[in-house]
N, C-alpha and C positions, 0 to 999 in steps of 0.2 A: 537845408540844415545849416546851422551856424558853424562857422569855422572857429577853431580854437587857435589862438596865437600866443606866442611867448609873452609872459607878463613883464619880462625884463627889457627885451629889445623892441617888442611890439611889431615885429616884422615876420618872423618865421612861423609857419603853421606847425602846430604840434598836436599830439594825440590828447584826448580829453582827460586822461589820467595823469598827465604831467603838468608842471607849472612853467618850465623853461625849455627852450630848445637845447640841443646837444652843445652847441657852441657857447651859449650863455651859462649852462650848468657847469662848465669847466672853469669859468672865470670866477675869481673871488669878488665879493661885493666891495665896491669902492667906498661906500658910506654906510653909516648906521641907518637902518630903516626897519620897517615893519614893526613887530612887537618890541624891538630893541629901543624904540623911543620911550617906552615906559620905564625901563630901568635907568636909562640916561637921565630922564627927568627926575626919577627917584634919587639918583646920586646927587644931583644939584640941590634938591629940596632937603636931602638928609644933612648936608653941610649946614644949611640955615637952621634946621630944626635942632641939631645937636648943639650948635653954638648958643641958641636960645635956651635950651635945657641947661647947659653949663652955667649960663648967666643966672638963671633962676636958682640953681643949686648953690651957687656962690653966695647969693643974697640970703638964702635960707640958712646956710652954714653959719653965718655970723649971728643969726638970731637964736640958734638952738645949742649954743655952746654949753648950756647948763644941763642938757639932757644927752648923755654920752651915747646911748643906743641910737637915737635919731641922728646925732652928729656923725656916727660911724656909717650909717646908711647914706647920708648926704655925701660923705667923703667917697664911699664906694660909687655912688652915682657919678660924681665928678671924674673919678679915675676911669670908670667904664666909658663915659662920654669922650674923654681924651683918647682912649684906645680906639673907640669906634670912629672918631673923627680922623685919626691917622689912617685907619684902615679904609675909610671912605675916600680920603684924598688919594691914597695909593691906588685903590681900585679905579677911581675916576681917571687918573693918569693913564693907567693901563687900558681902560675902556675906550677913552676918547682917542687914544693913539692906535687902537685896534690891535693890541698886542695879544699874542697867544695865551698869555697867563691871565688875561682879563676874566674869562669864564670861571676859572678856578677861584679867583679872588672874589667874584660876585657870589659864588657858592659859600666861600668862607665868611663873607660879610653876612649873608643870610643866617648861617649857623651861629655866628657870634652873637647876632641880635637875639636869636631864640634863647641862647644860653644866658645872656645878660638879663633878658626879660624874665626868664625862669628864676634866676637868682633874686631878682627884685621882688617877685611874687613871694618867694620863700621868706625873704627878709621882712617884708611888710606884714605878712601873716604870722610868722613865728616870733619875730623879734619885737614888733610893735603891737601885736595882739589883735590886729584887724581880722575880721572874718573874711572868708573867701567870698567874693561877690563878683558880679559882672564887671564893675568898675575896677576891681583889683586885677581880674584876669584879662581884661580887654587888651592891654598892650602885648601880653604874652600870646594871646590868641591871634592877634594881628600878625605878630612875628612868625608864628607857626603857619598861618595861612599863606603869608608871603613866601616863606621857604618852600611850602608844599607846591606852590605854583612855579616859582622861578628856578629852583634847583633842577627839577626834571627838564625844564626848558633849556637851561644852559648846558645840560648834559647831552641832550639828543637833537637839538634843533640844527637843521641844515644851515639856516641863515647864520647861526652863531659860528658854526664850523667854517663857513666861507667868509665871514666878516672879520674874525680875529685871526689873521694869518701872519702878521708881522712878527 
């Protein structure tokens, strides 16, 4: 029969229903690993994406000055992107320094994105008269799916609790 060994130190034999030996389970994780690579990558990509969206919104704002409703939506988009960018920067600083507040700010970032995307769907459908379609709902659905996955993960994960200890 195969022996089960600790996945962290690779030396100590453990029972098959655990992942780490007693010694390793008491230690905090020194680096970001496991599934936390995905939100780490997401934070970096979010900065690039938000800056790009802000640039596009700024270009559109100058072209739609004659249409006040559209201009207001573009201004809302720009303000929302600035808020999200500041929140992403703050969350990334907490995340990469492995501070205790990082999971809370990751949850706040997910919820903020859901709220902003929901407002955007409302504005586009009710103020501009677009019908609700897959293309209209897709960003909001992506934000909801992301929140549905990552909020529970940041709330219950042992890795999260042991990584963000500073």
